[in-house]
N, C-alpha and C positions, 0 to 999 in steps of 0.2 A: 311452587304449585306441583301437586302430584301429577306425574306424566299421564297417568290413566285418566285423571280428571280433565287434563288439558285436551287429551284426544276426544273425550266425550263432548266437551264444549265445542271443539272444532267440528265434530260430526254434526252436532245440532245446528251450528251456524251454517254449515254447508247445506243441510237438508232445508233449512229456512230459506236460504238464498235461492235454491233451485225451485222451491215451492212458489216463491214470489215471481221468479222468472217465468215459470209455467203459467201463472195467472196472468201476467203481463202479456205473454205470447198469445194466450187464448183471447184476451180482450182485443189485442191488436188484430188477430185473425177475424174476429167478429166485426170489427170496424171496417176491415177491408172488404169482407163479404157484403156487408150492408151498403157500403159505398158502390160496389159493383151492381148490386141488385136494385137498390132503391133510390140512387142518386137522381136519375132522370125524372122520377115521380116528384122529387123535391124541387128540382130545378124548374120544371114546367108546371105551372098551376093556372091553366086558362080559366077565364070567368065561366061560371057554371052555365049561364045562359048565353047562347050564341046569338048575340044581337047583330042585326045587319044595319050598317050605316048607309045612308043615301050616298049614291055615286060610287059605291064599291063594286068593282067588277072582278072578274077572275082571270088570272094569267096562269100559264102552265109551267111547272118546274121541268127540269130535264128528265126526271124520272116519271113524268106523265101525270102527276097529281096536280090539282088546281089549288092555287093560293089566292086569297083575297087581296085586292090591290086598290089603292085610292090615289088619285092625283088631282092636283089643282095647278095646272101649268098654263099660264096665260101668255108667256113670252119666253121662247127658248133661249133668248139672250140674257135673261135674268139668271142669277144664281139660284140653283135648285137644291133644297134640302131633302134628302131621302132619309126618312125617320124610321128607326127600328125601335118598337115600343118595348116596355118592360114586361115582366113575367105575368102579372095578373091583369094585364091590359089587353085590349084588342082594338080593332079600328073603330068600334063604337064608343070607346072611352077617350080617344085622343083628338077629336075634331076641334075642341076649344083651343088646345095648344097649337095645332096646325094653323088655325085661323090667326092666332097671335103672330106666328111666323109670317103668314101672308101679309098681315098689316104692316110688317117691317119691310116688305118689298121682295120677299122670296117667293118663288114657286115652291110648292110642297108635294111630297109623295110619301106614301107609307104602305105597309103591307102586313099581313098576318102570317104567322108561322103555321105549319101543319097542326091541325087540331084546334086552331083558334078561329073564331068568327065563322066565315063560310068556307074556310080552307078545308081541304080533304085530310083524311088520315089522322094519325096521332103524332104528337111532337117528339122529337129527339134531337140531341145535339147535332148529329150528322145531317139530319133533315133540315134543321135550322140553317146550317151553312148553305145548303142547296137553295133554300128559299131566299136567303140574302142575296145569293148570286143571281137568282132569276129576277129578283126585283131590280137589282142594279142594271142588269142587261136590258130590262124593259125600259128603264128610264133613259139609258144611253142609246139603245138601238131602235126602239119603237117610238118613244116620245121625241127622240132626236136631240137630246141635251148633250152638248159636248162635255167630255169629262173635266175639262178645265172650269166648268161651271156647276159641277156637282160637289156638294158637301154631304158627306155621310154622317149621320147623327144618331146615336143610340143612347137609350136610358136604361140603366140597371142591366138586366139580361141583354137588352138590345145593344148595349155598348160593346159587348163581345162580338155581336154580328156586324156592327158598324166597323169595328176594328178589322174583322175578316174582310169586309168589302174594301177597306182602305189598303190592305196588304195585297189582296188578289187583283185589284184593279188600280186605276190611276186617278182618283178624284182629286179635286183641288185641296180639300182639307177634311179633317175628321173632328167631330165633337163627341166626347164621351162624358155622359152625365150620370152621376151616381154609379160609376163603374166599379168593378172589383178586380183584384189581382188574378184570382182563379176561383172557380166554383167551390172547391173544397176548402180553400183558405178563408172563405166567408165564415165557415164554422170552426176551423181549426187554427186560424191565424197564421201558422207556419206550415210548411210543406212536410207533412208527417206520413204521407202515403207514397208508394213508388209510382204512382200515376196520378193524373189529374184531368179535369175537364174544363173547357173554356179557359185555357191558361193565357190570360191577357198579358201577364207580366212577361212571359216568354215571347208571345206573339208580337208585342209592341216593338220589340227589338228589330223587326223587319219593316217597320213603318218607313214610308218615303215621302210623306206630306206633313205639313204642320198639324198640330193637334191642340185643341182647346178642351180642358177638363173642368167640369163643374162638379162641386160637391157641397152638400149641406153640412154645416158644423155640428148639427144635432142629429145627424143620420144615425139611427140605432139599428138599421137593418144591415147596412154596409158602411162601416166607419170611414171617415175621411182619409185615414192613413192609406187606404187602398189606392186612392187617386194620387196621393203623394208618392207612393212607390212607383206608380205608372209614369208619372212625370219624370222621375229620376231615371227610369229605364229607357225613355223615348230617345231615339237617336236624332230626331228632327226637332225643330223649335216646338217646345211644349209649354203652354201657359195653363196654370192651375188657378181657378177662381173659387174660393171658399165663400159660400153664401151664408152669411151669419144668421143663425136662428133657424135655418131651413132643415127639414127632415129629408126623407128619402125621395118623395115624389112631388114635393111642393116648392121646388127651387124657384121657378118662375113666379108663382103667385106670392112667394114670400118677399122677393125683392126684384120686381120686374125692371127697375131702372138699372141696377147692377147687371142683370142678365142681358138686357139689350145693349148696354154700353160695351160690355165685354164681347158680345157677339160682333158688334160693328167694328171694334178694335181688332178683333181676329180677322175680319174681312180685309183690313188694310195690309195683312201679311200675305194675302193670296193675290198673285199677279192679275188673274182674270177679273177679280172683283175690283181691284185697284183701277184697272183700265176702264171699268164701267163708272 
């Protein structure tokens, strides 16, 4: 080959390579900027109508804003499930599920994040952590439920906040339903950004109580591999129940028998529940 022709081909290839590299760099920068600016609007999508459910009261977070709170506690010696709801839910959409839990013999409690239901303000990841902490402290300190009788339970977005409660406090157990490894990996599958939000895969490594994970085999919003990864990363006893045919929000209604059986089996791993 003519040396001059070889140099020309090499120069063209180099220019092509750097052109492609620049395009990739620009696209990556756009993704990073979009994640920084728009991610919380995607993570939090409260129902458009702020419906008020009966028996919802307001408690105060440590930064002075009110959050909606619901409780059905009939016996402080019973196990109490503190439920953190999903993204497009609020306290007006979960009473049916809480009633099912009550019928199984649990006390129940739940709360709204900032910007949901009657809660003040606008939602954010950091405010959600504070809301989760305020709800837990209210159950423990005001309602008087011993931590050994508290189970924190979260669905979808709420699974991240239930995990936060389980790491920051000392509940008897944790239930993660339709949970995700991290907020960004719901969209990208792999960690492609230098930062992330609601990183459950990293946070679960600090867990100190048993965990029960539920996931639907037909979940198209958050595929079941997310819960499989979380089970593998958990340092404490972790049970994964795949509900055959269930999607993202209908695990209990799809197979109530499997759901109830798995929940009662999970209770046998918790000392306080065994004693009862």
